[in-house]
VEXKOL-142288 format. One record per residue (C-alpha): x, y, z. Coordinates in steps of 0.05 Angstrom, whole numbers, always signed. Layout:
BEGIN
       c1       c2       c3
        X        Y        Z
...
//
This chain:
BEGIN
       c1       c2       c3
    +2116    +2219    +2045
    +2057    +2226    +2093
    +1994    +2184    +2090
    +1926    +2203    +2120
    +1865    +2159    +2121
    +1801    +2192    +2146
    +1734    +2160    +2163
    +1745    +2103    +2114
    +1690    +2052    +2100
    +1689    +1991    +2055
    +1634    +1949    +2025
    +1641    +1884    +1986
    +1585    +1844    +1953
    +1536    +1894    +1982
    +1559    +1882    +2054
    +1595    +1934    +2097
    +1662    +1907    +2119
    +1686    +1964    +2163
    +1673    +2037    +2175
    +1699    +2098    +2213
    +1772    +2078    +2203
    +1822    +2134    +2210
    +1898    +2138    +2219
    +1958    +2178    +2196
    +2030    +2157    +2184
    +2091    +2201    +2184
    +2158    +2184    +2150
    +2191    +2124    +2183
    +2128    +2098    +2217
    +2098    +2029    +2213
    +2027    +2005    +2225
    +2008    +1932    +2240
    +1937    +1916    +2219
    +1909    +1859    +2260
    +1842    +1825    +2270
    +1804    +1761    +2260
    +1799    +1728    +2191
    +1750    +1765    +2147
    +1752    +1829    +2188
    +1778    +1869    +2128
    +1854    +1870    +2134
    +1867    +1852    +2062
    +1809    +1897    +2040
    +1843    +1957    +2073
    +1908    +1942    +2035
    +1868    +1936    +1970
    +1836    +2004    +1983
    +1904    +2035    +1996
    +1932    +2004    +1933
    +1875    +2031    +1891
    +1848    +1961    +1874
    +1782    +1977    +1909
    +1742    +2041    +1918
    +1721    +2061    +1988
    +1648    +2064    +2006
    +1663    +2128    +2044
    +1722    +2169    +2070
    +1788    +2193    +2040
    +1859    +2170    +2030
    +1910    +2225    +2019
    +1985    +2230    +2011
    +2029    +2292    +2016
    +2100    +2310    +1997
    +2102    +2262    +1937
    +2104    +2314    +1882
    +2059    +2296    +1823
    +2060    +2221    +1838
    +1994    +2186    +1854
    +1989    +2139    +1913
    +1993    +2075    +1870
    +2058    +2103    +1841
    +2087    +2109    +1912
    +2076    +2039    +1938
    +2096    +1966    +1934
    +2047    +1910    +1949
    +2066    +1840    +1972
    +2001    +1801    +1979
    +1981    +1730    +1997
    +1999    +1708    +1926
    +2070    +1720    +1906
    +2052    +1748    +1837
    +2109    +1712    +1802
    +2112    +1679    +1733
    +2133    +1607    +1745
    +2166    +1594    +1677
    +2211    +1656    +1685
    +2274    +1657    +1726
    +2279    +1695    +1791
    +2322    +1746    +1754
    +2271    +1754    +1698
    +2214    +1763    +1747
    +2252    +1819    +1783
    +2275    +1851    +1718
    +2203    +1854    +1695
    +2183    +1888    +1760
    +2240    +1937    +1754
    +2222    +1956    +1682
    +2148    +1963    +1699
    +2155    +2002    +1763
    +2215    +2046    +1748
    +2258    +2081    +1799
    +2309    +2024    +1798
    +2350    +2017    +1860
    +2384    +1949    +1860
    +2398    +1898    +1806
    +2359    +1832    +1811
    +2422    +1797    +1833
    +2436    +1847    +1889
    +2364    +1843    +1913
    +2364    +1767    +1914
    +2431    +1767    +1951
    +2400    +1811    +2005
    +2347    +1757    +2015
    +2398    +1700    +2014
    +2378    +1676    +1945
    +2437    +1697    +1902
    +2446    +1625    +1880
    +2375    +1623    +1851
    +2384    +1681    +1802
    +2380    +1637    +1739
    +2330    +1586    +1765
    +2259    +1584    +1741
    +2213    +1604    +1797
    +2174    +1538    +1787
    +2234    +1501    +1816
    +2235    +1541    +1880
    +2203    +1523    +1947
    +2146    +1564    +1976
    +2194    +1600    +2023
    +2242    +1616    +1966
    +2185    +1642    +1922
    +2164    +1687    +1980
    +2235    +1715    +1984
    +2235    +1729    +1909
    +2170    +1767    +1917
    +2199    +1807    +1975
    +2260    +1822    +1933
    +2215    +1866    +1890
    +2215    +1915    +1949
    +2289    +1926    +1937
    +2296    +1930    +1861
    +2254    +1994    +1859
    +2250    +2051    +1908
    +2179    +2064    +1932
    +2164    +2097    +1999
    +2102    +2058    +2021
    +2104    +1982    +2031
    +2037    +1946    +2037
    +2050    +1876    +2063
    +1998    +1822    +2072
    +2024    +1767    +2118
    +2095    +1779    +2093
    +2126    +1724    +2135
    +2082    +1669    +2106
    +2126    +1608    +2088
    +2190    +1642    +2114
    +2235    +1606    +2162
    +2263    +1639    +2224
    +2326    +1664    +2190
    +2289    +1694    +2132
    +2241    +1729    +2180
    +2300    +1761    +2214
    +2326    +1785    +2146
    +2258    +1815    +2130
    +2257    +1850    +2197
    +2324    +1882    +2180
    +2301    +1905    +2112
    +2239    +1936    +2143
    +2281    +1972    +2195
    +2327    +2000    +2141
    +2267    +2022    +2099
    +2239    +2060    +2158
    +2306    +2091    +2175
    +2306    +2120    +2105
    +2237    +2152    +2117
    +2195    +2097    +2086
    +2126    +2075    +2111
    +2101    +2005    +2124
    +2030    +1979    +2133
    +2028    +1904    +2147
    +1968    +1859    +2156
    +1991    +1804    +2201
    +1973    +1752    +2254
    +2042    +1750    +2284
    +2099    +1795    +2306
    +2142    +1821    +2250
    +2199    +1849    +2292
    +2168    +1918    +2290
    +2167    +1929    +2365
    +2152    +2004    +2362
    +2098    +1998    +2307
    +2029    +2023    +2321
    +1971    +1974    +2317
    +1904    +1980    +2282
    +1856    +1926    +2305
    +1801    +1918    +2254
    +1737    +1888    +2281
    +1736    +1928    +2346
    +1745    +2000    +2367
    +1818    +2013    +2381
    +1865    +2070    +2396
    +1938    +2083    +2408
    +1955    +2136    +2460
    +2003    +2175    +2415
    +1960    +2172    +2351
    +1888    +2148    +2354
    +1864    +2096    +2304
    +1792    +2073    +2302
    +1756    +2018    +2267
    +1690    +1982    +2269
    +1679    +1921    +2225
    +1626    +1869    +2209
    +1628    +1805    +2167
//
């Protein structure tokens, strides 16, 4: 899968958030989206996920057959998107049945995140960090090439952050793409950076953005 964003602009509540934003990602690449609060990092992820429509510009994917972009991606946002009365297993089974392209069982995915013991526990009983790991386990139960991550390390301890870094490295090694909005390092030392809120460029692949709030 290849992703190309060209001259993208976004407007919310009648106000322009950013404009002239362009970048392209090849298989195995990662992009860290940085910038001050309110610059538009989460808005960019929402545009890519199809939750918002751009004010201008295009988003295109190639080499995905007949699949649409939303069918090719996972989103992990600020909110974990879990049903508290359901167990960790039930939450992941629901995601698997909804998204298709099953890859791991809920138990296998939770074990990867160090939560195998929480399989039958209602999510309401879990800590914030454990809930975050259940949300991240959705990345593993179904195969989707593009991961959109909004502050993915929120509530994670150091050990869990290291596990996530390993999962992201494996996803990229398999040709997957990652776009992560973040205020801190994610262990993606070779990732390109898109700084929203100022004009920016990377020597090997220019990315530009201008934003207002």
